C-alpha positions, 0 to 999 in steps of 0.5 A: 969629362973622363969619368962620364959614360956615354949611354948605349945606342940601344938604350937611346933607341929604347928610350926613343920608342917609349917617348914616341908611344907616350907622345902618341897616347897623349895625342890620342887623349887630346884629340880623341873626339876628333879622331875616334868619334868619327865612326869612320873607316880606317882611311878617314881616321888616318886622314884625320890624324895626318891633318893634325901634323902641326899639332903632333910636332908642337906636342913633341916640341913641348914634350922634349923642351920641358923634360930635357930642360926640367929633368935632363931626360924625357920619360923614356930616358928616365926609364933607361937611366940616361940623361942629356947634358951640355958640354961646353969647353970640356965643362959639363953643365945642365941643359938650359931652356935655350939649349933644350929649345934648339935641341928640340927644333933640330930633333923635329927637323931630323924627323921631318927629313926621314930621321936622317939626323938620328942615323948619325948616332950609329957612326959618331964616336960620341954617339951624338945625333944631329940635334945633339951636335947642334945643341952641344949635348951628349946623352950619358948614363946616370 
């Protein structure tokens, strides 16, 4: 494990922003008819988006699980050349589907509670967030 390099906090934040933009675009494409064809004022559109709370988190869940499990990185992480790996007993292994699901669930929990789980990243020596710690993952440079 000595020859792996943890990704920078800056890369992780940038990857997070790219992922959020990407998910927002997917959301707007899927729910275009429900949101923009209303021809309503901004308040009504915001209310309509907020009514899709479960759909947004389901989309985030599927996105995170699929990309972390299949590619070891989301689109944002791929752009910044970082990936998620699992560390068990000092062995580095690919994140399994189960670990990807656990990581994604805890990531969503962190989001619901004002991103507090993400803030751990700034104080942790291994640069892990809450969802990394729970799922025993770290984010490394490719």
